[in-house]
N, C-alpha and C positions, 0 to 999 in steps of 0.2 A: 303309124306303119313303119316309119324309119326306125323307131326305137325297137320294134319287134324284129325287124330285119337285123339290126345290130346285135340284139340278144341271141338270135339264131346263129349268127356267125361266131359269136363268142362261145356259145354252147358247142358248136362244131369243133372249134379249136380244142376244147377240153375233151370232148367225147370221141374225137377221131384224130386222124393225122392231118387234118385240114391246116394249111399254113397260117401261122399267126399274123402274118403281115397283111392279110386281107380283112382282119377284124379290128374294130375300134375298141380300145380299153380305156375308159375314163378313169381318173384317179380313184373315184369312189365306187367303181364297179365291183360286183361280187357275183360269183356263179349262182349263189342262191337266189339272187334277184332276177337271174336269167332263166330260172328253172321252168318258167311257163313256156319256154320255147323248146323244151326237150323233145316233145313228140315230133315236131317238125324237123328238128335236128336228126332224130332217128330215121325219119323218112328219107332225108337227104343222104344219110350215111348208108342206107340200104340200096341206093341207086346202082353203084358198081356191082354189087352182088347179084342184083336182079338182072342186069345186063349180061353178066357172065352166065347166069342160069339159062336165059333165053337163047343166048348164042351157042352155048354148049349143046343144048337140046336140039337146036336147029341144025347143028353140025353133025348130028347123028350119034352123039355120045349117049351112053346109057343113063337112065335117071340117077343111078348111084354116083357115077362119075361126075355128072353135071352138078348134082347137089354138093358133092365134095368140093368141087372147084368154087362153087358159089359161097359156101360157108367159109372156105379158106380166104376168099376175097373179103368177106365181111370181117374176119379176124384181122386181116392186114389193114383194112380201112380204119378200124377202131384201135389198132395197135394192141389188141388183146387186153384192153383196159378192163373190161368186165370179166373176162376169163381169169385175169389175175386176181380180181376180188373174190371170185368164186373159189379159186384154189386156196387163197389165204383163209377164207372163212371156214372151209372144210377142215383145214389143218387145225385151226384154232378151236373149233367147236366140237369136232368129233372125238377129240382126245379126252373129253370130259374133264377138262381143267377148270380151275376157278377163273373168275372174271379177269383178274390182272394178268394171269399167266396166258389166258386165251388171247388177250389183246396183244401181249408181247409176241406170241407166236405168229399172229396175223401180220405184225410189222416186219417179221423176219423175211428177207427176200428169198430164202431157200424154200424149196417146195418139199413137202413130206408125202407120205403114202396116201393119206386121205385127200390131199390136194390133187395129187396126180390122178387118182381114181375119179375124183369129181370132174376134172377137166376132160378126161377120157370119155366119161359117160355123157357129159354135156355136148361135146363135139359129135360123138357117135349118134346121140339121140337126134340132134338137129339135122344131121345129114340124112339119117333114116327117115325122119318125118318129112323133110323137104322132098326127098326122093319119092315118097308115097304120094304126096300132093302133086308132084310133077307128073306122075303116071296118070293122074286124073286129067290135068290140063296145064300146059306150060304157063299160059298167061295167068291162070288162077294161082299157080304156085308162086309166081312173081308178086302178085298182089298179097299173098299170104306173108311173104317176106316183109313187105312194107307195113302190113297191118301189125305183125308181131313186133317190128322195130318201134312203131309208134306207141303201142300199148305198154311195152316194157320200159320205155323211157318215161312215160307218164307214171308208171309204178315207182320208179326211182325217186321222182320228185315228191310223190306223196309220202313214201316211207321216210325220206329225208325230213319232211316237214312235221311229221307226227311223233317222232321220237327225238329225245335229246341226244347230244353227242356222247358216245361212250368213250371216246378217245380225245380228251382235251388237248388241243394243239395239233391234232391230226389234220389231214387234208380237208375232209368234209367240214370239220369244225372251223378251219381258217377261211373256208370259202363263203361262209355266211349262210346259215340255214334259211330256207324259204319259209314264209308264213304258212300256217295250216290252211288258210283260205286259198293261197296260191297253189299249194300242193293238191288240194281237192279239185280245184279247177283244172289243173294240169292232168290229173288222173282221169277226169271226166272227158277231157279233150282226147286223150289217148284211147279211152274206151270207145268214144264215138267214132274215131277214125277206124278202129279195129272192126267195129260192127258194120260200118258202111263198106269197107273194103272186103271184109270177110263175107258179107252177104252178097256183094257183087260177084265174088269168086265162087262161092260154094253154096250160097243160100243162107237164110236167116237162122235156121236151126244150128248148123255147124258154127256159124259166127257166134251165136249166143252160148253154145257149149264151150267154145274157146275162151270167151270172156269170163264165164262163170268159173271155169277151172283155173284160169290165170288169177282171178280174184281170190279164190280159196287158197291157192298156194301162197300168194302174197300175204294174206292174213295169217296163215300158219307161220310163215317165216318171220313176220313182225313179232308174233308171240314168242318165238324161239329166241330171237336176239334181245327182246325186252327182258325175258326171264334170265337169260345167260349173261348178257353184257350190260343190261340196264339202259340200252340205247342203240344208236347206229354209228357206223363209221363209213369211210369211203369204200372199204372192202365190202361192207354189207350192202351198200347201194349197188355195187357191181354184181354181187351175188343175186340180189333181187331182180336185176335186169335179166340175168341168165335164166333164173328159175321161172320167171313170169313168161318169158319168151318160149321156153320149152313147153310149159303148161298150156299156153295159148295154141301152139302148134298141135299138141296132142288133142286138144279139144276140137280143132278143125278136122283132124284125121278121124276122130271118133264120130263126129257129126256126119 
């Protein structure tokens, strides 16, 4: 239990702006070994955004404004880590460059047209989807935030485990890739959390729809980066989190 708590704290330090002084980092620790704690870290990271969502709705703000404040809080909590990955991947892949050139573009801190459009669409979609769920029920919308946070972090761990590093010496490569067994268990944990919370909030059919759509998008993205890059990178993991989260929320809304 103590080991899992420490792994969760270390995951929070990396995945959010959680202060590093509260976490224990043994000399042999690696983020890959802590990947099994990603879904719980995602749940904890979503707490401030859920509180802002409930508070803004209770204060009488419109669903759109409340959802905007909530997603903004989530971005601040994570330090836009995953959004940065999505923007870099969009710039690298949508230009139809070769593997080496695409990876070089993804490492460039400057943002291009494709990256800017991807970030705009990601933020706008999440705000719109959350606002639609908020119109249904504020408590259910908050649960949807938690559910999407957990399943998308599980997706990150799984993608990291099933593909080799496409960027030798990159951040994800240096952090130590989790085993495929760990990645699968983490994915299933994230899926289970999503199903339970989604079913509590909206019913089993919307929850199942969100899970299936999120899984399909994740499999599609894995195929794209395996074909184009030959593996994954830290940016790809961030993009996977964003895409899975959006797809899961779309599924809940459709359901």
